[in-house]
C-alpha positions as CSV (number, residue, x, y, z in Angstrom):
1,M,-5.4,20.5,-134.2
2,T,-4.8,18.9,-130.9
3,K,-6.7,19.1,-128.1
4,F,-4.3,21.0,-125.9
5,N,-4.0,23.5,-129.1
6,R,-8.1,24.0,-129.1
7,L,-8.3,24.6,-125.2
8,T,-5.5,27.4,-125.8
9,M,-7.1,29.1,-128.2
10,S,-10.6,29.1,-126.7
11,A,-8.8,30.6,-123.9
12,L,-6.9,33.1,-126.0
13,A,-10.7,34.5,-127.6
14,F,-12.0,34.4,-124.1
15,A,-9.4,36.4,-122.7
16,V,-9.5,38.9,-125.7
17,C,-13.1,39.4,-125.4
18,S,-13.4,39.5,-121.5
19,T,-11.0,42.6,-121.7
20,A,-12.8,44.3,-124.5
21,I,-15.9,44.1,-122.2
22,I,-14.0,45.0,-119.1
23,A,-12.2,48.1,-120.9
24,G,-15.7,49.4,-122.3
25,G,-17.1,49.0,-119.0
26,I,-14.5,51.1,-117.3
27,A,-14.6,53.7,-119.7
28,Y,-18.5,54.3,-119.2
29,A,-18.2,54.0,-115.3
30,T,-16.0,57.1,-115.2
31,D,-18.4,59.2,-117.3
32,P,-20.1,60.3,-113.9
33,I,-17.7,61.5,-112.2
34,K,-17.0,65.3,-112.0
35,P,-14.9,66.9,-114.1
36,A,-11.1,67.1,-113.4
37,G,-11.2,70.5,-113.0
38,T,-13.6,71.0,-110.1
39,M,-12.0,68.0,-108.6
40,S,-8.8,69.8,-108.3
41,T,-10.3,73.0,-107.1
42,D,-11.9,70.9,-104.3
43,A,-8.8,69.2,-103.7
44,M,-6.7,72.8,-103.2
45,A,-9.1,74.3,-101.1
46,P,-7.6,72.9,-97.9
47,A,-3.9,73.8,-99.0
48,T,-5.2,77.4,-99.9
49,D,-6.9,77.8,-96.3
50,A,-3.6,76.6,-95.0
51,M,-1.7,79.0,-96.2
52,A,-3.7,82.1,-95.8
53,P,-2.3,82.4,-92.3
54,A,1.7,82.5,-93.9
55,V,0.3,85.0,-96.3
56,D,-0.9,87.4,-93.8
57,A,2.1,86.7,-91.4
58,M,4.3,88.0,-94.8
59,A,2.2,91.2,-94.9
60,P,4.3,93.4,-92.5
61,A,7.3,92.2,-94.4
62,T,6.0,93.5,-97.5
63,D,5.0,97.0,-96.0
64,A,8.4,97.1,-94.9
65,M,9.8,96.9,-98.2
66,A,8.0,100.2,-99.7
67,P,10.7,102.3,-98.2
68,A,13.4,100.4,-99.8
69,T,11.4,100.3,-103.3
70,D,10.9,104.0,-103.2
71,A,14.6,104.7,-102.3
72,M,15.5,102.6,-105.5
73,A,13.5,104.7,-108.0
74,P,16.0,107.8,-108.6
75,A,18.7,104.5,-109.4
76,V,16.2,103.3,-112.0
77,D,15.7,106.9,-113.2
78,A,19.4,107.3,-113.8
79,M,19.6,104.2,-115.6
80,A,17.2,105.3,-118.2
81,P,20.0,107.2,-120.3
82,A,22.3,104.0,-120.3
83,T,19.2,101.7,-121.4
84,D,18.7,104.5,-124.0
85,A,21.9,104.3,-125.3
86,M,21.8,100.4,-125.8
87,A,18.7,101.0,-127.8
88,P,20.8,101.2,-131.2
89,A,22.9,97.7,-130.5
90,A,19.4,96.3,-129.4
91,D,18.1,97.2,-132.6
92,A,21.3,96.3,-134.7
93,M,21.1,92.6,-133.1
94,A,17.4,92.5,-134.0
95,A,17.7,93.2,-137.5
96,D,20.0,90.0,-137.9
97,P,17.2,87.4,-137.7
98,M,19.8,84.7,-137.6
99,K,21.5,86.2,-134.5
100,T,18.5,86.6,-133.1
101,D,17.4,83.2,-133.5
102,C,21.0,81.9,-132.2
103,M,20.3,83.9,-128.9
104,E,17.1,82.6,-128.3
105,K,17.9,78.9,-128.6
106,A,21.2,79.5,-126.6
107,G,18.9,81.2,-123.8
108,M,17.2,77.9,-123.7
109,E,20.2,75.8,-122.8
110,T,20.0,74.6,-119.2
111,D,23.7,73.9,-118.7
112,T,25.6,77.3,-117.8
113,M,28.7,76.1,-119.6
114,K,26.9,75.5,-122.7
115,K,24.9,78.4,-122.5
116,D,28.1,80.4,-122.4
117,E,29.4,78.9,-125.1
118,A,26.4,79.0,-127.4
119,I,26.1,83.0,-126.7
120,K,29.7,83.3,-127.4
121,A,29.0,81.2,-130.8
122,C,26.6,83.9,-131.3
123,D,28.5,86.8,-130.5
124,T,30.7,85.9,-133.0
125,M,27.9,85.3,-136.1
């Protein structure tokens, strides 16, 4: 071995050992830190406090929507027979596990065109 190789090997060994020692020291240094859940809760507190006025400001709008919600109740009740009429078709689809699985996978597709094609393919099953 030349003198250069011995120097290089020593430097490499030193670098590996010091890295291991420093990494171990860093791991022990993080132990006393508060748990992550508490830290994130503390960090979110100012944002939560800042949103309180916006939530209060939305209260009148929420109250104003109540009559519209009440007005929709007859329409919801009127749709009940149609919903009941669709039950046999839904039961028939649920009876075929392959089609159900196909529809679930088609529903997970994010691209609209691909989703439509996948649903059509499931319908032909």
